[in-house]
Backbone atoms as SQL, in Angstrom:
CREATE TABLE atoms (id INTEGER PRIMARY KEY, chain TEXT, resi INTEGER, resn TEXT, atom TEXT, x REAL, y REAL, z REAL);
INSERT INTO atoms VALUES
  (1, 'A', 1, 'MET', 'N', 0.846, -1.170, 0.000),
  (2, 'A', 1, 'MET', 'CA', 0.000, 0.000, 0.000),
  (3, 'A', 1, 'MET', 'C', 0.900, 1.245, 0.000),
  (4, 'A', 2, 'LYS', 'N', 0.551, 2.208, -0.831),
  (5, 'A', 2, 'LYS', 'CA', 1.338, 3.442, -0.955),
  (6, 'A', 2, 'LYS', 'C', 0.610, 4.616, -0.317),
  (7, 'A', 3, 'ASP', 'N', 1.380, 5.562, 0.220),
  (8, 'A', 3, 'ASP', 'CA', 0.762, 6.760, 0.785),
  (9, 'A', 3, 'ASP', 'C', 0.548, 7.807, -0.308),
  (10, 'A', 4, 'ILE', 'N', 0.061, 8.992, 0.070),
  (11, 'A', 4, 'ILE', 'CA', -0.261, 10.016, -0.931),
  (12, 'A', 4, 'ILE', 'C', 0.978, 10.624, -1.571),
  (13, 'A', 5, 'PHE', 'N', 2.161, 10.227, -1.094),
  (14, 'A', 5, 'PHE', 'CA', 3.406, 10.685, -1.712),
  (15, 'A', 5, 'PHE', 'C', 4.079, 9.560, -2.503),
  (16, 'A', 6, 'GLY', 'N', 3.386, 8.410, -2.612),
  (17, 'A', 6, 'GLY', 'CA', 3.923, 7.293, -3.379),
  (18, 'A', 6, 'GLY', 'C', 4.911, 6.428, -2.622),
  (19, 'A', 7, 'ARG', 'N', 5.025, 6.644, -1.309),
  (20, 'A', 7, 'ARG', 'CA', 5.931, 5.830, -0.480),
  (21, 'A', 7, 'ARG', 'C', 5.156, 4.675, 0.136),
  (22, 'A', 8, 'ASP', 'N', 5.874, 3.648, 0.591),
  (23, 'A', 8, 'ASP', 'CA', 5.223, 2.556, 1.301),
  (24, 'A', 8, 'ASP', 'C', 4.555, 3.111, 2.545),
  (25, 'A', 9, 'ALA', 'N', 3.333, 2.677, 2.808),
  (26, 'A', 9, 'ALA', 'CA', 2.574, 3.180, 3.954),
  (27, 'A', 9, 'ALA', 'C', 3.127, 2.626, 5.259),
  (28, 'A', 10, 'ALA', 'N', 3.126, 3.463, 6.280),
  (29, 'A', 10, 'ALA', 'CA', 3.556, 3.068, 7.621),
  (30, 'A', 10, 'ALA', 'C', 2.431, 2.305, 8.318),
  (31, 'A', 11, 'LEU', 'N', 2.748, 1.641, 9.434),
  (32, 'A', 11, 'LEU', 'CA', 1.738, 0.911, 10.193),
  (33, 'A', 11, 'LEU', 'C', 0.626, 1.848, 10.659),
  (34, 'A', 12, 'ARG', 'N', 0.977, 2.999, 11.235),
  (35, 'A', 12, 'ARG', 'CA', -0.022, 3.983, 11.667),
  (36, 'A', 12, 'ARG', 'C', -0.363, 4.832, 10.454),
  (37, 'A', 13, 'ARG', 'N', -1.656, 4.841, 10.116),
  (38, 'A', 13, 'ARG', 'CA', -2.038, 5.587, 8.910),
  (39, 'A', 13, 'ARG', 'C', -3.457, 6.110, 9.011),
  (40, 'A', 14, 'LEU', 'N', -3.693, 7.154, 8.254),
  (41, 'A', 14, 'LEU', 'CA', -5.017, 7.733, 8.117),
  (42, 'A', 14, 'LEU', 'C', -5.515, 7.379, 6.725),
  (43, 'A', 15, 'LEU', 'N', -6.573, 6.586, 6.670),
  (44, 'A', 15, 'LEU', 'CA', -7.144, 6.169, 5.396),
  (45, 'A', 15, 'LEU', 'C', -8.242, 7.152, 5.021),
  (46, 'A', 16, 'ILE', 'N', -8.133, 7.747, 3.862),
  (47, 'A', 16, 'ILE', 'CA', -9.117, 8.700, 3.371),
  (48, 'A', 16, 'ILE', 'C', -9.988, 7.994, 2.336),
  (49, 'A', 17, 'CYS', 'N', -11.290, 7.961, 2.584),
  (50, 'A', 17, 'CYS', 'CA', -12.206, 7.294, 1.662),
  (51, 'A', 17, 'CYS', 'C', -12.448, 8.169, 0.432),
  (52, 'A', 18, 'THR', 'N', -12.308, 7.565, -0.739),
  (53, 'A', 18, 'THR', 'CA', -12.620, 8.258, -1.998),
  (54, 'A', 18, 'THR', 'C', -13.645, 7.456, -2.799),
  (55, 'A', 19, 'GLY', 'N', -14.440, 6.648, -2.084),
  (56, 'A', 19, 'GLY', 'CA', -15.481, 5.846, -2.729),
  (57, 'A', 19, 'GLY', 'C', -16.635, 6.707, -3.217),
  (58, 'A', 20, 'PRO', 'N', -17.632, 6.089, -3.847),
  (59, 'A', 20, 'PRO', 'CA', -18.734, 6.825, -4.465),
  (60, 'A', 20, 'PRO', 'C', -19.495, 7.748, -3.505),
  (61, 'A', 21, 'CYS', 'N', -19.772, 7.302, -2.285),
  (62, 'A', 21, 'CYS', 'CA', -20.515, 8.149, -1.334),
  (63, 'A', 21, 'CYS', 'C', -19.655, 9.317, -0.850),
  (64, 'A', 22, 'CYS', 'N', -18.422, 9.035, -0.496),
  (65, 'A', 22, 'CYS', 'CA', -17.527, 10.067, 0.049),
  (66, 'A', 22, 'CYS', 'C', -17.037, 11.054, -1.004),
  (67, 'A', 23, 'ASN', 'N', -17.050, 10.631, -2.243),
  (68, 'A', 23, 'ASN', 'CA', -16.472, 11.451, -3.299),
  (69, 'A', 23, 'ASN', 'C', -17.484, 11.768, -4.398),
  (70, 'A', 24, 'SER', 'N', -18.769, 11.758, -4.063),
  (71, 'A', 24, 'SER', 'CA', -19.806, 11.929, -5.081),
  (72, 'A', 24, 'SER', 'C', -19.684, 13.239, -5.845),
  (73, 'A', 25, 'SER', 'N', -19.238, 14.284, -5.185),
  (74, 'A', 25, 'SER', 'CA', -19.071, 15.570, -5.881),
  (75, 'A', 25, 'SER', 'C', -17.593, 15.937, -6.037),
  (76, 'A', 26, 'GLY', 'N', -16.719, 14.967, -5.814),
  (77, 'A', 26, 'GLY', 'CA', -15.284, 15.217, -5.945),
  (78, 'A', 26, 'GLY', 'C', -14.646, 15.788, -4.698),
  (79, 'A', 27, 'ASP', 'N', -15.426, 15.887, -3.596),
  (80, 'A', 27, 'ASP', 'CA', -14.922, 16.499, -2.363),
  (81, 'A', 27, 'ASP', 'C', -13.722, 15.757, -1.770),
  (82, 'A', 28, 'ALA', 'N', -13.791, 14.439, -1.728),
  (83, 'A', 28, 'ALA', 'CA', -12.707, 13.668, -1.112),
  (84, 'A', 28, 'ALA', 'C', -11.400, 13.852, -1.877),
  (85, 'A', 29, 'GLN', 'N', -11.474, 13.844, -3.177),
  (86, 'A', 29, 'GLN', 'CA', -10.263, 14.030, -3.982),
  (87, 'A', 29, 'GLN', 'C', -9.682, 15.427, -3.773),
  (88, 'A', 30, 'ILE', 'N', -10.551, 16.424, -3.686),
  (89, 'A', 30, 'ILE', 'CA', -10.099, 17.797, -3.422),
  (90, 'A', 30, 'ILE', 'C', -9.438, 17.877, -2.051),
  (91, 'A', 31, 'LEU', 'N', -10.049, 17.232, -1.034),
  (92, 'A', 31, 'LEU', 'CA', -9.472, 17.223, 0.314),
  (93, 'A', 31, 'LEU', 'C', -8.087, 16.593, 0.317),
  (94, 'A', 32, 'LEU', 'N', -7.938, 15.488, -0.415),
  (95, 'A', 32, 'LEU', 'CA', -6.623, 14.830, -0.495),
  (96, 'A', 32, 'LEU', 'C', -5.572, 15.743, -1.102),
  (97, 'A', 33, 'GLU', 'N', -5.920, 16.421, -2.166),
  (98, 'A', 33, 'GLU', 'CA', -4.968, 17.332, -2.811),
  (99, 'A', 33, 'GLU', 'C', -4.622, 18.496, -1.892),
  (100, 'A', 34, 'GLN', 'N', -5.636, 19.041, -1.188),
  (101, 'A', 34, 'GLN', 'CA', -5.373, 20.126, -0.246),
  (102, 'A', 34, 'GLN', 'C', -4.475, 19.651, 0.892),
  (103, 'A', 35, 'LEU', 'N', -4.741, 18.455, 1.411),
  (104, 'A', 35, 'LEU', 'CA', -3.925, 17.907, 2.488),
  (105, 'A', 35, 'LEU', 'C', -2.493, 17.695, 2.020),
  (106, 'A', 36, 'ARG', 'N', -2.337, 17.142, 0.842),
  (107, 'A', 36, 'ARG', 'CA', -0.996, 16.906, 0.298),
  (108, 'A', 36, 'ARG', 'C', -0.233, 18.230, 0.185),
  (109, 'A', 37, 'THR', 'N', -0.898, 19.263, -0.319),
  (110, 'A', 37, 'THR', 'CA', -0.282, 20.585, -0.443),
  (111, 'A', 37, 'THR', 'C', 0.107, 21.137, 0.919),
  (112, 'A', 38, 'GLU', 'N', -0.803, 21.021, 1.896),
  (113, 'A', 38, 'GLU', 'CA', -0.511, 21.530, 3.240),
  (114, 'A', 38, 'GLU', 'C', 0.642, 20.784, 3.891),
  (115, 'A', 39, 'LEU', 'N', 0.700, 19.479, 3.702),
  (116, 'A', 39, 'LEU', 'CA', 1.806, 18.697, 4.260),
  (117, 'A', 39, 'LEU', 'C', 3.131, 19.109, 3.641),
  (118, 'A', 40, 'LEU', 'N', 3.131, 19.342, 2.337),
  (119, 'A', 40, 'LEU', 'CA', 4.357, 19.778, 1.668),
  (120, 'A', 40, 'LEU', 'C', 4.772, 21.171, 2.151),
  (121, 'A', 41, 'GLU', 'N', 3.798, 22.089, 2.260),
  (122, 'A', 41, 'GLU', 'CA', 4.111, 23.446, 2.708),
  (123, 'A', 41, 'GLU', 'C', 4.613, 23.468, 4.141),
  (124, 'A', 42, 'ALA', 'N', 4.049, 22.615, 4.995),
  (125, 'A', 42, 'ALA', 'CA', 4.464, 22.562, 6.394),
  (126, 'A', 42, 'ALA', 'C', 5.698, 21.683, 6.585),
  (127, 'A', 43, 'ARG', 'N', 6.162, 21.092, 5.484),
  (128, 'A', 43, 'ARG', 'CA', 7.304, 20.177, 5.505),
  (129, 'A', 43, 'ARG', 'C', 7.083, 18.983, 6.435),
  (130, 'A', 44, 'LEU', 'N', 5.817, 18.632, 6.615),
  (131, 'A', 44, 'LEU', 'CA', 5.492, 17.486, 7.462),
  (132, 'A', 44, 'LEU', 'C', 5.628, 16.170, 6.724),
  (133, 'A', 45, 'ASN', 'N', 5.656, 16.219, 5.389),
  (134, 'A', 45, 'ASN', 'CA', 5.754, 14.961, 4.655),
  (135, 'A', 45, 'ASN', 'C', 7.019, 14.195, 5.031),
  (136, 'A', 46, 'ALA', 'N', 8.119, 14.880, 5.268),
  (137, 'A', 46, 'ALA', 'CA', 9.360, 14.211, 5.668),
  (138, 'A', 46, 'ALA', 'C', 9.241, 13.651, 7.084),
  (139, 'A', 47, 'ASP', 'N', 8.506, 14.351, 7.968),
  (140, 'A', 47, 'ASP', 'CA', 8.327, 13.883, 9.340),
  (141, 'A', 47, 'ASP', 'C', 7.511, 12.601, 9.406),
  (142, 'A', 48, 'LEU', 'N', 6.689, 12.361, 8.397),
  (143, 'A', 48, 'LEU', 'CA', 5.813, 11.198, 8.408),
  (144, 'A', 48, 'LEU', 'C', 6.516, 9.911, 8.008),
  (145, 'A', 49, 'VAL', 'N', 7.661, 10.023, 7.362),
  (146, 'A', 49, 'VAL', 'CA', 8.345, 8.833, 6.846),
  (147, 'A', 49, 'VAL', 'C', 8.593, 7.843, 7.978),
  (148, 'A', 50, 'ALA', 'N', 8.138, 6.611, 7.776),
  (149, 'A', 50, 'ALA', 'CA', 8.303, 5.487, 8.697),
  (150, 'A', 50, 'ALA', 'C', 7.556, 5.670, 10.013),
  (151, 'A', 51, 'GLU', 'N', 6.845, 6.785, 10.201),
  (152, 'A', 51, 'GLU', 'CA', 6.101, 6.978, 11.442),
  (153, 'A', 51, 'GLU', 'C', 4.595, 6.913, 11.207),
  (154, 'A', 52, 'ALA', 'N', 4.132, 7.593, 10.178),
  (155, 'A', 52, 'ALA', 'CA', 2.699, 7.646, 9.887),
  (156, 'A', 52, 'ALA', 'C', 2.513, 7.926, 8.405),
  (157, 'A', 53, 'SER', 'N', 1.324, 7.588, 7.920),
  (158, 'A', 53, 'SER', 'CA', 1.018, 7.793, 6.507),
  (159, 'A', 53, 'SER', 'C', -0.402, 8.297, 6.343),
  (160, 'A', 54, 'CYS', 'N', -0.625, 8.918, 5.224),
  (161, 'A', 54, 'CYS', 'CA', -1.970, 9.283, 4.797),
  (162, 'A', 54, 'CYS', 'C', -2.188, 8.542, 3.484),
  (163, 'A', 55, 'VAL', 'N', -3.232, 7.726, 3.436),
  (164, 'A', 55, 'VAL', 'CA', -3.440, 6.822, 2.315),
  (165, 'A', 55, 'VAL', 'C', -4.816, 7.038, 1.698),
  (166, 'A', 56, 'ARG', 'N', -4.852, 7.086, 0.385),
  (167, 'A', 56, 'ARG', 'CA', -6.107, 7.174, -0.357),
  (168, 'A', 56, 'ARG', 'C', -6.634, 5.758, -0.568),
  (169, 'A', 57, 'ARG', 'N', -7.916, 5.547, -0.230),
  (170, 'A', 57, 'ARG', 'CA', -8.536, 4.241, -0.440),
  (171, 'A', 57, 'ARG', 'C', -9.842, 4.430, -1.186),
  (172, 'A', 58, 'SER', 'N', -10.259, 3.397, -1.919),
  (173, 'A', 58, 'SER', 'CA', -11.557, 3.513, -2.570),
  (174, 'A', 58, 'SER', 'C', -12.617, 3.434, -1.474),
  (175, 'A', 59, 'CYS', 'N', -13.594, 2.633, -1.534),
  (176, 'A', 59, 'CYS', 'CA', -14.662, 2.630, -0.541),
  (177, 'A', 59, 'CYS', 'C', -14.220, 1.935, 0.747),
  (178, 'A', 60, 'LEU', 'N', -14.484, 2.593, 1.891),
  (179, 'A', 60, 'LEU', 'CA', -14.195, 1.999, 3.188),
  (180, 'A', 60, 'LEU', 'C', -15.422, 1.309, 3.778),
  (181, 'A', 61, 'GLY', 'N', -16.580, 1.427, 3.105),
  (182, 'A', 61, 'GLY', 'CA', -17.761, 0.668, 3.468),
  (183, 'A', 61, 'GLY', 'C', -18.643, 1.241, 4.567),
  (184, 'A', 62, 'LYS', 'N', -18.344, 2.401, 5.103),
  (185, 'A', 62, 'LYS', 'CA', -19.159, 2.971, 6.181),
  (186, 'A', 62, 'LYS', 'C', -20.357, 3.745, 5.627),
  (187, 'A', 63, 'CYS', 'N', -20.142, 4.570, 4.635),
  (188, 'A', 63, 'CYS', 'CA', -21.191, 5.286, 3.897),
  (189, 'A', 63, 'CYS', 'C', -22.203, 6.013, 4.775),
  (190, 'A', 64, 'THR', 'N', -21.726, 6.732, 5.759),
  (191, 'A', 64, 'THR', 'CA', -22.562, 7.620, 6.562),
  (192, 'A', 64, 'THR', 'C', -21.672, 8.722, 7.124),
  (193, 'A', 65, 'GLY', 'N', -22.146, 9.949, 7.066),
  (194, 'A', 65, 'GLY', 'CA', -21.356, 11.063, 7.592),
  (195, 'A', 65, 'GLY', 'C', -20.201, 11.456, 6.707),
  (196, 'A', 66, 'GLU', 'N', -20.249, 11.067, 5.453),
  (197, 'A', 66, 'GLU', 'CA', -19.139, 11.282, 4.550),
  (198, 'A', 66, 'GLU', 'C', -18.904, 12.760, 4.221),
  (199, 'A', 67, 'PRO', 'N', -17.683, 13.090, 3.795),
  (200, 'A', 67, 'PRO', 'CA', -16.548, 12.202, 3.566),
  (201, 'A', 67, 'PRO', 'C', -15.945, 11.717, 4.881),
  (202, 'A', 68, 'LEU', 'N', -15.327, 10.532, 4.820),
  (203, 'A', 68, 'LEU', 'CA', -14.826, 9.856, 6.013),
  (204, 'A', 68, 'LEU', 'C', -13.335, 9.568, 5.936),
  (205, 'A', 69, 'ALA', 'N', -12.755, 9.422, 7.119),
  (206, 'A', 69, 'ALA', 'CA', -11.374, 8.956, 7.250),
  (207, 'A', 69, 'ALA', 'C', -11.348, 7.941, 8.388),
  (208, 'A', 70, 'TYR', 'N', -10.380, 7.039, 8.349),
  (209, 'A', 70, 'TYR', 'CA', -10.272, 5.958, 9.321),
  (210, 'A', 70, 'TYR', 'C', -8.841, 5.909, 9.847),
  (211, 'A', 71, 'ALA', 'N', -8.690, 6.021, 11.161),
  (212, 'A', 71, 'ALA', 'CA', -7.358, 5.956, 11.779),
  (213, 'A', 71, 'ALA', 'C', -7.023, 4.499, 12.065),
  (214, 'A', 72, 'HIS', 'N', -5.996, 4.008, 11.400),
  (215, 'A', 72, 'HIS', 'CA', -5.553, 2.620, 11.529),
  (216, 'A', 72, 'HIS', 'C', -4.219, 2.600, 12.270),
  (217, 'A', 73, 'PRO', 'N', -3.976, 1.763, 13.205),
  (218, 'A', 73, 'PRO', 'CA', -4.732, 0.576, 13.585),
  (219, 'A', 73, 'PRO', 'C', -5.723, 0.798, 14.729),
  (220, 'A', 74, 'ASP', 'N', -5.993, 2.030, 15.110),
  (221, 'A', 74, 'ASP', 'CA', -6.823, 2.314, 16.281),
  (222, 'A', 74, 'ASP', 'C', -8.312, 2.095, 16.062),
  (223, 'A', 75, 'GLY', 'N', -8.760, 2.021, 14.805),
  (224, 'A', 75, 'GLY', 'CA', -10.159, 1.736, 14.522),
  (225, 'A', 75, 'GLY', 'C', -11.105, 2.889, 14.792),
  (226, 'A', 76, 'VAL', 'N', -10.636, 4.122, 14.591),
  (227, 'A', 76, 'VAL', 'CA', -11.463, 5.299, 14.849),
  (228, 'A', 76, 'VAL', 'C', -11.881, 5.934, 13.521),
  (229, 'A', 77, 'TRP', 'N', -13.196, 6.179, 13.388),
  (230, 'A', 77, 'TRP', 'CA', -13.757, 6.822, 12.201),
  (231, 'A', 77, 'TRP', 'C', -13.890, 8.319, 12.449),
  (232, 'A', 78, 'TYR', 'N', -13.514, 9.111, 11.456),
  (233, 'A', 78, 'TYR', 'CA', -13.654, 10.567, 11.532),
  (234, 'A', 78, 'TYR', 'C', -14.535, 11.070, 10.404),
  (235, 'A', 79, 'HIS', 'N', -15.287, 12.142, 10.711),
  (236, 'A', 79, 'HIS', 'CA', -16.125, 12.782, 9.695),
  (237, 'A', 79, 'HIS', 'C', -16.006, 14.291, 9.850),
  (238, 'A', 80, 'ARG', 'N', -16.860, 15.032, 9.143),
  (239, 'A', 80, 'ARG', 'CA', -16.780, 16.496, 9.083),
  (240, 'A', 80, 'ARG', 'C', -15.379, 16.909, 8.618),
  (241, 'A', 81, 'LEU', 'N', -14.938, 16.279, 7.562),
  (242, 'A', 81, 'LEU', 'CA', -13.574, 16.487, 7.089),
  (243, 'A', 81, 'LEU', 'C', -13.418, 17.763, 6.282),
  (244, 'A', 82, 'THR', 'N', -12.350, 18.457, 6.595),
  (245, 'A', 82, 'THR', 'CA', -11.837, 19.564, 5.801),
  (246, 'A', 82, 'THR', 'C', -10.344, 19.291, 5.705),
  (247, 'A', 83, 'ALA', 'N', -9.643, 20.004, 4.865),
  (248, 'A', 83, 'ALA', 'CA', -8.193, 19.814, 4.793),
  (249, 'A', 83, 'ALA', 'C', -7.562, 20.118, 6.152),
  (250, 'A', 84, 'GLU', 'N', -8.055, 21.151, 6.838),
  (251, 'A', 84, 'GLU', 'CA', -7.520, 21.508, 8.153),
  (252, 'A', 84, 'GLU', 'C', -7.788, 20.404, 9.177),
  (253, 'A', 85, 'ASN', 'N', -9.020, 19.829, 9.137),
  (254, 'A', 85, 'ASN', 'CA', -9.346, 18.749, 10.064),
  (255, 'A', 85, 'ASN', 'C', -8.505, 17.507, 9.792),
  (256, 'A', 86, 'LEU', 'N', -8.278, 17.196, 8.526),
  (257, 'A', 86, 'LEU', 'CA', -7.438, 16.045, 8.188),
  (258, 'A', 86, 'LEU', 'C', -6.013, 16.236, 8.710),
  (259, 'A', 87, 'LEU', 'N', -5.492, 17.427, 8.543),
  (260, 'A', 87, 'LEU', 'CA', -4.146, 17.716, 9.036),
  (261, 'A', 87, 'LEU', 'C', -4.112, 17.583, 10.555),
  (262, 'A', 88, 'ARG', 'N', -5.146, 18.080, 11.205),
  (263, 'A', 88, 'ARG', 'CA', -5.233, 17.981, 12.671),
  (264, 'A', 88, 'ARG', 'C', -5.304, 16.520, 13.116),
  (265, 'A', 89, 'ILE', 'N', -6.152, 15.706, 12.453),
  (266, 'A', 89, 'ILE', 'CA', -6.267, 14.283, 12.787),
  (267, 'A', 89, 'ILE', 'C', -4.937, 13.579, 12.567),
  (268, 'A', 90, 'LEU', 'N', -4.276, 13.899, 11.475),
  (269, 'A', 90, 'LEU', 'CA', -2.983, 13.292, 11.177),
  (270, 'A', 90, 'LEU', 'C', -1.957, 13.637, 12.258),
  (271, 'A', 91, 'ARG', 'N', -1.899, 14.923, 12.618),
  (272, 'A', 91, 'ARG', 'CA', -0.937, 15.353, 13.646),
  (273, 'A', 91, 'ARG', 'C', -1.264, 14.796, 15.034),
  (274, 'A', 92, 'GLU', 'N', -2.527, 14.988, 15.455),
  (275, 'A', 92, 'GLU', 'CA', -2.897, 14.651, 16.827),
  (276, 'A', 92, 'GLU', 'C', -3.135, 13.163, 17.051),
  (277, 'A', 93, 'HIS', 'N', -3.824, 12.509, 16.123),
  (278, 'A', 93, 'HIS', 'CA', -4.165, 11.104, 16.341),
  (279, 'A', 93, 'HIS', 'C', -3.125, 10.149, 15.767),
  (280, 'A', 94, 'VAL', 'N', -2.873, 10.267, 14.479),
  (281, 'A', 94, 'VAL', 'CA', -1.998, 9.280, 13.837),
  (282, 'A', 94, 'VAL', 'C', -0.555, 9.409, 14.324),
  (283, 'A', 95, 'ILE', 'N', -0.053, 10.637, 14.415),
  (284, 'A', 95, 'ILE', 'CA', 1.322, 10.834, 14.893),
  (285, 'A', 95, 'ILE', 'C', 1.357, 10.920, 16.422),
  (286, 'A', 96, 'GLY', 'N', 0.484, 11.771, 17.005),
  (287, 'A', 96, 'GLY', 'CA', 0.518, 12.017, 18.447),
  (288, 'A', 96, 'GLY', 'C', -0.215, 11.005, 19.299),
  (289, 'A', 97, 'LYS', 'N', -0.993, 10.119, 18.673),
  (290, 'A', 97, 'LYS', 'CA', -1.723, 9.049, 19.351),
  (291, 'A', 97, 'LYS', 'C', -2.773, 9.558, 20.336),
  (292, 'A', 98, 'CYS', 'N', -3.335, 10.744, 20.046),
  (293, 'A', 98, 'CYS', 'CA', -4.446, 11.309, 20.824),
  (294, 'A', 98, 'CYS', 'C', -5.600, 11.573, 19.869),
  (295, 'A', 99, 'SER', 'N', -6.740, 10.962, 20.140),
  (296, 'A', 99, 'SER', 'CA', -7.880, 11.148, 19.246),
  (297, 'A', 99, 'SER', 'C', -8.377, 12.588, 19.282),
  (298, 'A', 100, 'VAL', 'N', -9.192, 12.940, 18.300),
  (299, 'A', 100, 'VAL', 'CA', -9.791, 14.272, 18.185),
  (300, 'A', 100, 'VAL', 'C', -11.295, 14.066, 18.384),
  (301, 'A', 101, 'PRO', 'N', -11.766, 14.081, 19.642),
  (302, 'A', 101, 'PRO', 'CA', -13.135, 13.675, 19.964),
  (303, 'A', 101, 'PRO', 'C', -14.235, 14.374, 19.178),
  (304, 'A', 102, 'GLU', 'N', -14.115, 15.662, 18.944),
  (305, 'A', 102, 'GLU', 'CA', -15.200, 16.379, 18.273),
  (306, 'A', 102, 'GLU', 'C', -15.346, 16.017, 16.797),
  (307, 'A', 103, 'LEU', 'N', -14.394, 15.293, 16.243),
  (308, 'A', 103, 'LEU', 'CA', -14.478, 14.887, 14.833),
  (309, 'A', 103, 'LEU', 'C', -14.755, 13.395, 14.665),
  (310, 'A', 104, 'ILE', 'N', -14.863, 12.661, 15.776),
  (311, 'A', 104, 'ILE', 'CA', -15.107, 11.223, 15.708),
  (312, 'A', 104, 'ILE', 'C', -16.555, 10.969, 15.311),
  (313, 'A', 105, 'LEU', 'N', -16.734, 10.061, 14.366),
  (314, 'A', 105, 'LEU', 'CA', -18.066, 9.656, 13.925),
  (315, 'A', 105, 'LEU', 'C', -18.656, 8.766, 15.009),
  (316, 'A', 106, 'ASP', 'N', -19.878, 9.046, 15.419),
  (317, 'A', 106, 'ASP', 'CA', -20.586, 8.274, 16.427),
  (318, 'A', 106, 'ASP', 'C', -20.640, 6.817, 15.984),
  (319, 'A', 107, 'GLU', 'N', -20.266, 5.908, 16.854),
  (320, 'A', 107, 'GLU', 'CA', -20.249, 4.473, 16.523),
  (321, 'A', 107, 'GLU', 'C', -21.633, 3.920, 16.176),
  (322, 'A', 108, 'GLU', 'N', -22.676, 4.621, 16.582),
  (323, 'A', 108, 'GLU', 'CA', -24.034, 4.189, 16.276),
  (324, 'A', 108, 'GLU', 'C', -24.401, 4.458, 14.817),
  (325, 'A', 109, 'SER', 'N', -23.596, 5.287, 14.125),
  (326, 'A', 109, 'SER', 'CA', -23.927, 5.669, 12.747),
  (327, 'A', 109, 'SER', 'C', -23.674, 4.541, 11.783);
């Protein structure tokens, strides 16, 4: 599996859904491009090597509250995604190992 920079994905990763529900209007793809740009501008892409990854995936199968992201291996679903929120989830949860409670998708969904 490759990350958004074409490198092998690390064990800790943020999976961004780009399936039909999450990307129906192209939002997920736009978010990925914005996140990639922000990571490059913040020079965080080098910090992620071998520690964490951001990975584009087709459908993740949840199809509620989209667009969605999934923090692996912790099993946490995130919604209300913006490029800023994705960067925050990547920094705080995937790298820092602290979830972002206000962006977590309710498990009942």
